[in-house]
VOPA-864728 format. One record per residue: x, y, z of N, C-alpha, C, O in turn; residue in three letters. Coordinates in steps of 0.05 Angstrom, whole numbers, plus 32768, in hexadecimal, padded with zeros to 4 digits. Layout:
% VOPA-864728
PT   n.c1   n.c2   n.c3   ca.c1   ca.c2   ca.c3   c.c1   c.c2   c.c3   o.c1   o.c2   o.c3     r
PT      X      Y      Z       X       Y       Z      X      Y      Z      X      Y      Z   ALA
...
//
This chain:
% VOPA-864728
PT   n.c1   n.c2   n.c3   ca.c1   ca.c2   ca.c3   c.c1   c.c2   c.c3   o.c1   o.c2   o.c3     r
PT   89B2   8716   873F    89A1    870D    8755   8984   8708   874A   897B   8718   873A   UNK
PT   8977   86F4   8753    895C    86EE    874B   8948   8700   8759   894E   870C   876D   UNK
PT   8930   8700   874E    891A    8710    875B   8916   8705   8778   8912   8715   878A   UNK
PT   8917   86EB   877B    8913    86DF    8795   8928   86E9   87A9   8922   86F2   87BF   UNK
PT   8941   86E8   87A1    8957    86F0    87B3   8956   870D   87B9   8959   8716   87D0   UNK
PT   8951   871D   87A5    8950    873A    87A9   893B   8742   87BD   8940   8751   87D0   UNK
PT   8922   8738   87B9    890D    8741    87CA   890B   8731   87E5   88FE   873B   87F7   UNK
PT   8918   871A   87E6    891B    870E    8800   892C   8720   8812   8926   8723   882A   UNK
PT   8940   872C   8806    8951    8740    8815   8941   8758   881E   8943   8761   8834   UNK
PT   8930   8762   880C    8920    8779    8812   890D   8772   882A   890B   8781   883D   UNK
PT   8901   875A   8828    88EE    8753    883E   88FD   8750   8858   88F2   8758   886D   UNK
PT   8914   8744   8857    8923    873E    8870   892C   8759   887D   892E   875A   8895   UNK
PT   8930   876D   886D    8939    8787    8878   8923   879A   887E   8928   87B1   8886   UNK
PT   890A   8791   887A    88F3    87A3    8880   88EB   87B6   886A   88DA   87C7   886E   UNK
PT   88F7   87B3   8853    88F0    87C6    883D   88D4   87C1   8832   88CA   87D3   8824   UNK
PT   88C8   87AB   8838    88AC    87A6    882F   8899   87BB   883C   8887   87C5   882E   UNK
PT   889D   87C0   8855    888C    87D4    8862   8893   87F0   8858   8881   8801   8857   UNK
PT   88AB   87F5   8851    88B3    880F    8846   88A5   8813   882B   889C   8829   8825   UNK
PT   88A4   87FE   881A    8896    8800    8801   8879   8806   8805   886D   8816   87F7   UNK
PT   886D   87F8   8819    8851    87FD    881F   884C   881A   8825   8839   8826   881B   UNK
PT   885C   8825   8836    8859    8841    883F   885A   8854   8827   8849   8866   8825   UNK
PT   886D   884F   8815    8870    8862    87FE   885B   885C   87E8   8850   886F   87DD   UNK
PT   8857   8843   87E1    8845    883C    87CB   8828   8843   87D2   8818   8847   87BF   UNK
PT   8821   8842   87EB    8805    8847    87F2   87FC   8862   87E9   87E4   8866   87E5   UNK
PT   880E   8876   87E6    8806    8891    87DE   87F6   8891   87C4   87E3   88A0   87C2   UNK
PT   87FE   887F   87B1    87EF    887E    8798   87DF   8865   8795   87CA   8864   8788   UNK
PT   87E8   884F   87A2    87DA    8835    87A0   87BD   8838   87AA   87AB   882C   879E   UNK
PT   87B9   8847   87BF    879E    8849    87CA   878A   8856   87B6   8773   884F   87B6   UNK
PT   8795   8868   87A6    8783    8874    8792   877D   8861   877B   8766   885F   8772   UNK
PT   8791   8851   8773    878C    883C    875F   8778   8828   8769   8766   8820   875A   UNK
PT   877C   881F   8782    876A    880B    878D   874D   8815   8790   873A   8806   878D   UNK
PT   874B   882F   8796    8730    883A    8799   8720   8839   877F   8708   8839   8780   UNK
PT   872E   8839   8768    8720    8838    874E   8717   881C   8747   8706   8818   8736   UNK
PT   8724   8808   8753    871E    87EC    874B   8701   87E5   8752   86F8   87E8   8769   UNK
PT   86F1   87DC   873E    86D5    87D7    8743   86CF   87BD   8750   86C2   87AB   8745   UNK
PT   86D9   87BA   8769    86D6    87A0    8777   86BA   879E   8783   86AD   87B1   878B   UNK
PT   86B1   8785   8785    8697    877E    8791   869C   8769   87A7   86B2   875E   87A9   UNK
PT   8687   8765   87B8    868B    8754    87CF   8692   8737   87C8   869F   872A   87D9   UNK
PT   868B   872E   87B1    8690    8712    87AA   86AB   870E   879B   86B1   86F8   8793   UNK
PT   86BA   8723   8798    86D1    8723    8786   86EA   8716   8793   86EE   8716   87AB   UNK
PT   86FA   870B   8781    8715    8700    8788   872A   8712   877A   8727   8717   8762   UNK
PT   873D   871B   8789    8752    872D    877F   876D   8721   8782   8773   8715   8797   UNK
PT   877E   8723   876D    8799    8719    876E   87AC   8731   876D   87A9   8743   875C   UNK
PT   87BF   8732   8780    87D3    8748    8781   87ED   873C   8779   87F9   872B   8787   UNK
PT   87F8   8745   8762    8812    873C    8758   8828   874D   8763   8829   8765   8760   UNK
PT   883B   873F   8771    8850    874D    877E   8846   875C   8796   884A   8774   8798   UNK
PT   8839   874E   87A9    8829    875B    87BE   8839   8768   87D3   882E   8777   87E3   UNK
PT   8854   8762   87D5    8864    876E    87EA   8859   8768   8805   8857   8750   880D   UNK
PT   8853   877C   8815    8849    8778    8830   882B   876F   8831   8821   8768   8846   UNK
PT   881E   8770   881A    8802    8767    8819   87EE   877D   881F   87D6   8778   8824   UNK
PT   87F7   8796   8820    87E6    87AC    8828   87CD   87B0   8816   87B8   87B8   881F   UNK
PT   87D1   87AB   87FC    87BB    87B0    87E9   87A3   879D   87EF   878C   87A6   87EF   UNK
PT   87A9   8784   87F3    8793    8771    87F8   8786   8776   8813   876E   8772   8816   UNK
PT   8795   877F   8827    8788    8786    8840   8775   879E   883C   875F   879E   8848   UNK
PT   877D   87B1   882C    876C    87C8    8827   8753   87BF   8817   873D   87C9   881D   UNK
PT   8756   87AD   8804    873F    87A4    87F5   872C   8793   8805   8714   8793   8801   UNK
PT   8737   8784   8818    8725    8775    882A   8714   8788   883B   86FD   8782   8841   UNK
PT   871F   879F   8842    870F    87B3    8850   86F9   87BE   8840   86E4   87C7   884A   UNK
PT   86FC   87BC   8825    86E6    87C4    8813   86D3   87AD   880F   86BE   87B1   8802   UNK
PT   86D9   8795   8819    86C6    877F    8819   86CA   876A   8804   86B7   875A   87FF   UNK
PT   86E1   8768   87F6    86E4    8753    87E3   86E4   8737   87F2   86EA   8736   8809   UNK
PT   86DB   8723   87E3    86D8    8708    87EF   86F3   86FA   87F4   86F6   86EC   8808   UNK
PT   8706   86FE   87E2    871E    86EE    87E3   8735   86FE   87D6   8731   870B   87C2   UNK
PT   874D   86FC   87E2    8764    8708    87D6   877C   86F5   87D6   877F   86E6   87E9   UNK
PT   878C   86F6   87C1    87A4    86E7    87BF   87BB   86F9   87B8   87B9   870A   87A5   UNK
PT   87D1   86F6   87C6    87E9    8705    87BF   87FE   86F2   87B4   8802   86DD   87C0   UNK
PT   880B   86F9   879F    8820    86E9    8793   8839   86F9   8792   8839   8710   8789   UNK
PT   884F   86EC   879A    8869    86FA    879A   887E   86E5   8794   887B   86CD   879B   UNK
PT   8894   86ED   8787    88AA    86DB    8782   88BC   86D7   879A   88CE   86C6   8799   UNK
PT   88B8   86E6   87AF    88C9    86E4    87C7   88BB   86D6   87DE   88A6   86DF   87E8   UNK
PT   88C6   86BF   87E7    88BA    86B1    87FE   88BA   86C3   8817   88A7   86C1   8827   UNK
PT   88CE   86D4   881A    88CF    86E4    8832   88BA   86FA   8831   88AE   8701   8846   UNK
PT   88B4   8705   881A    889E    8718    8817   8884   870B   881F   8874   8716   882D   UNK
PT   887F   86F2   8814    8867    86E4    881B   8864   86DE   8838   884F   86E1   8844   UNK
PT   887A   86D6   8844    887A    86D0    8861   8874   86E9   8871   8864   86E8   8884   UNK
PT   8881   86FF   886A    887A    8718    8878   885D   8720   8875   8850   8727   8889   UNK
PT   8853   871F   885C    8837    8726    8857   8824   8716   8868   8811   8721   8873   UNK
PT   882A   86FC   886B    8818    86EB    887B   8819   86F5   8898   8805   86F4   88A6   UNK
PT   8830   86FC   88A1    8833    8705    88BE   8824   871F   88C2   881D   8725   88D9   UNK
PT   8820   8730   88AD    8813    8749    88B1   87F4   8747   88AD   87E6   875A   88B2   UNK
PT   87EB   872F   88A5    87CF    872D    889D   87C1   8718   88AD   87C8   8700   88AC   UNK
PT   87AD   8720   88BC    879D    870E    88CD   8782   870C   88C0   876E   8716   88CA   UNK
PT   8781   86FE   88A9    8768    86FC    889A   8768   86E3   888A   8778   86E1   8876   UNK
PT   8758   86CE   8890    8759    86B5    8881   874F   86B8   8864   8752   86A5   8855   UNK
PT   8744   86CE   885D    873A    86D2    8842   8750   86DC   882F   874B   86E0   8818   UNK
PT   8768   86E1   883A    877E    86EA    882A   8794   86D5   882C   879C   86CC   8841   UNK
PT   879E   86CC   8815    87B3    86B8    8813   87CB   86C3   8804   87C8   86D3   87F1   UNK
PT   87E3   86BA   880B    87FB    86C4    87FD   880A   86AB   87F2   880E   8698   8800   UNK
PT   8813   86AD   87DA    8821    8697    87CD   883B   86A2   87C0   883C   86B9   87B8   UNK
PT   884E   8690   87BE    8867    8696    87B0   8864   868A   8794   885E   8673   8791   UNK
PT   8869   869B   8780    8866    8692    8765   8873   86A4   8750   887F   86B8   8757   UNK
PT   886F   869C   8737    887C    86AA    8721   8866   86B9   8712   8851   86AE   870C   UNK
PT   886C   86D2   870A    8859    86E2    86FB   8852   86D5   86E0   883D   86DB   86D5   UNK
PT   8864   86C5   86D6    8860    86B9    86BB   8850   86A0   86BB   884A   8695   86A6   UNK
PT   8849   8696   86D3    883A    867D    86D6   8829   867F   86EF   8831   8674   8704   UNK
PT   8813   868C   86ED    8802    8692    8705   87F4   8679   870D   87E7   866C   86FD   UNK
PT   87F5   8671   8727    87E9    8659    8731   87CB   865B   8736   87C2   8655   874C   UNK
PT   87BD   8664   8721    87A0    8668    8724   8793   865D   870A   879E   865E   86F5   UNK
PT   877B   8654   870E    876C    8649    86F7   8763   865F   86E4   8762   8677   86EB   UNK
PT   875C   8657   86CB    8751    866A    86B8   8737   8676   86C4   8728   8669   86D2   UNK
PT   8733   8690   86BE    871A    869E    86C5   8714   869A   86E3   86FD   8695   86EA   UNK
PT   8728   869D   86F4    8723    8698    8711   8726   86B1   8722   8720   86B0   873A   UNK
PT   872E   86C8   8717    8733    86E0    8726   8723   86F7   871A   8722   86FA   8702   UNK
PT   8718   8708   872C    8708    871F    8723   8719   8737   871C   8714   8745   8709   UNK
PT   872F   873B   872C    873F    8752    8727   875C   874B   872F   8761   873B   8741   UNK
PT   876F   8757   8720    878C    8755    8726   8797   8771   872B   8791   8783   871D   UNK
PT   87A7   8773   8740    87B4    878C    8746   87D2   8788   8747   87DB   8773   8750   UNK
PT   87E2   879C   873F    87FF    879A    8742   8809   87B6   8745   8805   87C8   8735   UNK
PT   8818   87BB   875B    8824    87D5    8761   8842   87D3   8762   884D   87C6   8774   UNK
PT   884F   87E0   874F    886D    87E1    8750   887A   87C5   8750   888D   87C0   875E   UNK
PT   886E   87B3   8740    8879    8798    873E   8879   878D   8722   888A   877C   871B   UNK
PT   8867   8796   8711    8864    878A    86F6   887E   878A   86E7   8884   8777   86D9   UNK
PT   888E   879F   86E9    88A6    87A1    86D9   88BC   878E   86E1   88D1   878D   86D4   UNK
PT   88B8   877F   86F7    88CC    876B    86FF   88C6   8750   86F1   88D6   873E   86F4   UNK
PT   88B0   874E   86E3    88AA    8735    86D5   88BF   872E   86C0   88C9   873F   86B1   UNK
PT   88C7   8715   86C0    88DC    870C    86AD   88D3   8710   8690   88E3   8716   867F   UNK
PT   88B9   870B   868C    88AD    870F    8671   8892   871C   8676   887E   870F   867A   UNK
PT   8891   8737   8675    8879    8745    867C   8861   873F   8669   884A   8740   8672   UNK
PT   8867   8739   8650    8851    8732    863E   8845   8717   8646   882D   8713   8644   UNK
PT   8856   8705   864E    884C    86EB    8658   883B   86F0   8671   8825   86E4   8674   UNK
PT   8843   8701   8683    8834    8707    869A   8818   8712   8693   8805   870B   86A0   UNK
PT   8817   8724   867F    87FD    872E    8677   87EB   8719   866C   87D3   8719   8671   UNK
PT   87F7   8706   865D    87E6    86EF    8653   87DC   86DF   866A   87C5   86D5   866A   UNK
PT   87EC   86DB   867F    87E3    86CC    8697   87CD   86DC   86A5   87B9   86D0   86AE   UNK
PT   87D0   86F6   86A8    87BC    8706    86B4   87A1   8703   86A5   878C   8700   86B1   UNK
PT   87A3   8705   868B    878B    8702    867A   877F   86E6   867E   8766   86E4   867F   UNK
PT   878F   86D2   8680    8785    86B7    8683   8775   86B4   869E   8760   86A7   869E   UNK
PT   877F   86BE   86B3    8772    86B9    86CD   875A   86CC   86D3   874A   86C7   86E4   UNK
PT   8759   86E2   86C3    8743    86F5    86C8   8728   86EA   86BC   8727   86DF   86A7   UNK
PT   8714   86EE   86CC    86F8    86E8    86C2   86F0   86FD   86AE   86FB   8713   86AE   UNK
PT   86DD   86F8   869C    86D3    870C    868A   86CA   8725   8699   86BB   8723   86AC   UNK
PT   86D3   873C   8690    86CD    8755    869E   86E0   875B   86B4   86DE   8771   86C0   UNK
PT   86F2   8749   86BB    8706    874E    86D0   871A   8763   86C8   871E   8768   86B0   UNK
PT   8727   876F   86DB    873A    8785    86D5   8755   8780   86E0   8759   8771   86F3   UNK
PT   8769   878C   86D3    8785    878C    86DC   878D   87A9   86E1   878F   87B8   86CE   UNK
PT   8792   87B0   86F9    879C    87CB    8701   87BA   87C9   8705   87C4   87BF   8719   UNK
PT   87C9   87D3   86F1    87E6    87D1    86F1   87F2   87EC   86F6   87F0   87FE   86E6   UNK
PT   87FF   87EF   870D    880A    8809    8715   8829   8808   8716   8834   87F6   8723   UNK
PT   8836   881A   8709    8853    881B    8709   885E   8837   870B   8852   884A   8701   UNK
PT   8874   883A   8719    8883    8854    8719   889A   8854   8706   88A4   8869   86FD   UNK
PT   88A4   883C   86FF    88BB    8839    86ED   88B0   8835   86D1   88A8   881F   86C9   UNK
PT   88B1   884A   86C1    88A8    8849    86A5   88B6   885F   8695   88C2   8871   86A0   UNK
PT   88B4   885D   867B    88C5    886C    8669   88C1   888B   866D   88D5   8899   866F   UNK
PT   88A8   8894   866E    88A4    88B1    8670   88AF   88BD   868A   88B6   88D5   868B   UNK
PT   88AF   88AD   869F    88BA    88B6    86B9   88D8   88B5   86B9   88E4   88A1   86C2   UNK
PT   88E5   88CA   86AF    8902    88C9    86AC   890F   88C8   86C8   8926   88BF   86CA   UNK
PT   8902   88D0   86DC    890D    88CF    86F7   8910   88B3   8702   891E   88AE   8716   UNK
PT   8904   88A0   86F4    8906    8884    86FD   891B   8874   86EE   8921   885E   86F5   UNK
PT   8927   8880   86D9    8938    8871    86C7   8951   8865   86D5   895B   8851   86CB   UNK
PT   895B   8871   86EA    8973    8867    86F6   896D   8852   870C   8980   8849   8719   UNK
PT   8954   884B   8710    894D    8837    8724   895A   881C   871E   8962   880D   8731   UNK
PT   895C   8815   8704    8968    87FC    86FD   8985   87F9   8708   898E   87E3   870E   UNK
PT   8993   880F   870B    89AE    880F    8714   89B0   8806   8731   89C6   87FE   873A   UNK
PT   899B   8808   8740    899C    8802    875D   8990   87E7   8765   898C   87E1   877C   UNK
PT   8989   87D7   8751    897D    87BD    8756   8988   87A9   8742   898D   87AF   872B   UNK
PT   898C   8790   874C    8999    877C    873B   8985   876D   8729   898D   8760   8716   UNK
PT   896B   8770   872E    8957    8763    871E   8951   8773   8704   894F   878C   8706   UNK
PT   894F   8766   86EE    894A    8773    86D5   892E   877E   86D5   891B   8770   86DB   UNK
PT   892B   8798   86CD    8911    87A5    86CD   8909   87AC   86B0   891A   87B2   869F   UNK
PT   88EF   87AC   86AB    88E5    87B3    8691   88DA   87D0   8692   88C7   87D6   86A1   UNK
PT   88E5   87E1   8681    88DC    87FD    8681   88CC   8802   8667   88D7   8807   8652   UNK
PT   88B2   8801   866A    88A0    8807    8653   8897   8823   8653   8898   8830   8668   UNK
PT   888E   882D   863C    8880    8846    863A   8862   8842   863E   8858   882C   863F   UNK
PT   8854   8858   8641    8836    8857    8643   882B   8847   862C   8819   8836   862F   UNK
PT   8835   884D   8614    882B    8840    85FC   8832   8822   85FC   8822   8812   85F3   UNK
PT   884A   881B   8605    8851    87FF    8608   883D   87F0   8619   8835   87D9   8612   UNK
PT   8836   87FC   862F    8822    87EE    8641   8808   87E9   8633   87FD   87D4   8635   UNK
PT   87FE   87FE   8625    87E5    87FB    8617   87E6   87E5   8602   87D4   87D4   8600   UNK
PT   87FC   87E5   85F2    87FF    87D1    85DE   8801   87B5   85E9   87F4   87A3   85DF   UNK
PT   8811   87B2   85FE    8815    8797    860A   87FB   878D   8616   87F5   8775   8614   UNK
PT   87EB   879E   8623    87D2    8796    862E   87C0   878C   8618   87B4   8777   861B   UNK
PT   87BE   879B   8603    87AC    8793    85EC   87B6   877A   85DF   87A5   8769   85D7   UNK
PT   87D0   8776   85DC    87DB    875E    85D0   87D4   8745   85E1   87D1   872F   85D7   UNK
PT   87D1   874A   85FB    87CB    8733    860E   87AD   872E   860F   87A4   871B   861C   UNK
PT   879D   873E   8601    8780    873A    8601   8771   874A   8615   875A   8745   861B   UNK
PT   877E   875F   8621    8771    8770    8634   8769   878B   8627   877A   8797   861A   UNK
PT   8751   8793   862B    8749    87AE    8622   8754   87C2   8635   8753   87BE   864D   UNK
PT   875F   87D8   862A    876A    87ED    863C   8753   8801   8642   874A   8810   8632   UNK
PT   874B   87FF   865C    8734    880F    8664   873D   882C   866B   872E   883F   8666   UNK
PT   8755   882E   8677    875F    8849    867E   877D   8847   8682   8788   8832   8687   UNK
PT   8789   885F   8680    87A6    8861    8687   87AA   887E   868E   87A5   8891   867E   UNK
PT   87B5   8882   86A6    87BB    889D    86AE   87D0   889D   86C4   87D8   8888   86CE   UNK
PT   87D8   88B4   86CD    87EB    88B7    86E2   87DD   88BE   86FC   87CD   88D0   86FD   UNK
PT   87E4   88B0   8711    87D9    88B6    872C   87EE   88C5   873B   8803   88B9   8742   UNK
PT   87EA   88DE   8740    87FF    88EF    874D   8803   88E7   876B   87F0   88DF   8778   UNK
PT   881B   88E9   8774    8821    88E6    8790   8822   8901   879D   8834   8911   879A   UNK
PT   880D   8907   87AD    880B    8921    87B9   8813   8921   87D7   8811   8935   87E5   UNK
PT   881D   890A   87E0    8823    8907    87FC   8841   8909   8802   8849   8912   8818   UNK
PT   8852   8903   87EE    886E    8907    87F3   8874   8925   87F5   886C   8935   87E4   UNK
PT   8881   892C   880B    8887    8948    8810   889C   8952   87FD   88B1   8946   87FA   UNK
PT   8896   8968   87F0    88AA    8975    87DE   88B3   898F   87EC   88A4   89A2   87EE   UNK
PT   88CC   898F   87F5    88D6    89A7    8804   88DA   89BF   87F2   88DA   89BD   87DA   UNK
PT   88DF   89D6   87FE    88E4    89EF    87EE   88FD   89ED   87DE   890F   89DC   87E4   UNK
PT   88FF   89FE   87CA    8915    89FD    87B7   8930   89FF   87C5   8944   89F3   87BB   UNK
PT   8932   8A0D   87DB    894B    8A11    87E8   8956   89F7   87F4   896E   89F6   87FC   UNK
PT   8946   89E2   87F7    894E    89C9    8803   895C   89B7   87EF   8965   89A1   87F6   UNK
PT   895C   89BE   87D6    8968    89AC    87C1   8985   89B2   87BD   898E   89C8   87C1   UNK
PT   8994   899D   87B4    898C    8981    87AD   8980   8972   87C6   8988   8976   87DC   UNK
PT   896D   8960   87C0    895F    8952    87D4   8955   8937   87CA   8947   8936   87B5   UNK
PT   895B   8922   87D8    8952    8907    87D1   8959   88FF   87B3   8949   88F2   87A6   UNK
PT   8970   8908   87AA    8977    8902    878F   896E   8915   877A   8976   8913   8762   UNK
PT   895D   8928   8781    8952    893C    876E   8963   8955   8770   8968   8960   8785   UNK
PT   896B   895F   8759    897B    8978    8758   896B   8991   875D   8974   89A4   8769   UNK
PT   8952   8990   8753    8941    89A8    8755   8925   899F   8761   891D   8988   875F   UNK
PT   8917   89B3   876C    88FC    89AF    8776   88EA   89A7   875F   88D8   8997   8762   UNK
PT   88EE   89B5   8748    88DD    89AF    8731   88DE   8992   8729   88CA   8986   8721   UNK
PT   88F6   8986   872A    88F9    896A    8723   88E9   8958   8736   88DC   8944   872E   UNK
PT   88EB   895E   874F    88DD    894D    8763   88BE   8950   8760   88AF   893D   8763   UNK
PT   88B5   8969   875B    8898    896D    8757   888F   895D   873E   887A   8951   873F   UNK
PT   889F   895E   8729    8898    894F    8711   8896   8932   8716   8884   8925   870D   UNK
PT   88AA   8927   8725    88AA    890A    872B   8891   8901   873A   8884   88EE   8733   UNK
PT   888A   890F   874F    8874    8906    8760   8858   8911   8757   8845   8903   8758   UNK
PT   8857   892A   8750    883D    8937    874B   8834   8933   872E   881C   8931   8729   UNK
PT   8847   8931   871B    8840    892E    86FF   8840   8910   86F7   882C   8905   86EE   UNK
PT   8858   8904   86FB    885A    88E8    86F2   884C   88D4   8705   883E   88C2   86FD   UNK
PT   8852   88D7   871F    8846    88C6    8733   8847   88A9   872B   885C   889F   8725   UNK
PT   8830   889C   872A    882E    887F    8723   881E   887D   8709   8809   8888   8707   UNK
PT   8829   886E   86F6    881B    8868    86DD   8808   8851   86E2   8811   883B   86EA   UNK
PT   87EE   8855   86DE    87DA    8841    86E2   87CE   8839   86C7   87C3   884A   86B9   UNK
PT   87D0   8820   86C0    87C3    8815    86A8   87AF   8800   86B0   87B6   87EE   86BF   UNK
PT   8796   8803   86A6    8781    87F1    86AE   8778   87E1   8696   8770   87EC   8681   UNK
PT   877A   87C7   8698    8771    87B5    8683   8758   87A6   868B   8755   87A0   86A3   UNK
PT   8747   87A0   8678    872E    8792    867E   872D   8779   866C   8731   877A   8654   UNK
PT   8727   8762   8678    8724    8749    8669   8709   8749   865B   86F5   874E   8668   UNK
PT   8708   8743   8641    86EF    8743    8633   86DD   872B   863C   86C7   8728   8632   UNK
//
């Protein structure tokens, strides 16, 4: 199944709002770090329901664009957003429909690893970023997070599972300076007492604590020179 077909199904079944509810736990902390100013334009790759751009507009950015491979995701995002300064487009991560040096910041939450060619996507991000612009790339599916490794079994789209070092290397190869890389813990998911396990696929409480409180979301920040 293609990315478009997979996520059209997600959007049609309401899973876009479910992703928003869960991803917001760590996405809000990543977004809070983004050094946005009132005149800035921000691109959200794999925007889902569009929640990140709505939050950034509340901080006063001038313009936001969300790009997704799913027409249904884009359609839903438009229906959730009553703001003419935010636009949603259907497109490919490997060929961004934006001019060189036209975007101040790029954000992506739990979407980058769906890129058909993630290194090509990074080159495209570097191309559209203005000098000094940033790419905030947040993922839960990555090598060190062993609790995420079986996610590929539940989705038909091919996913790229990189390590922390792989992300740093790929960012640098694309011409982005790595400004920071760390884990943003999810402190809002409730972890029940040990007697409640097995729970939500976790055999022990320790495993669930590790997944959410230790691994959380891997955030890699690149800066265009």
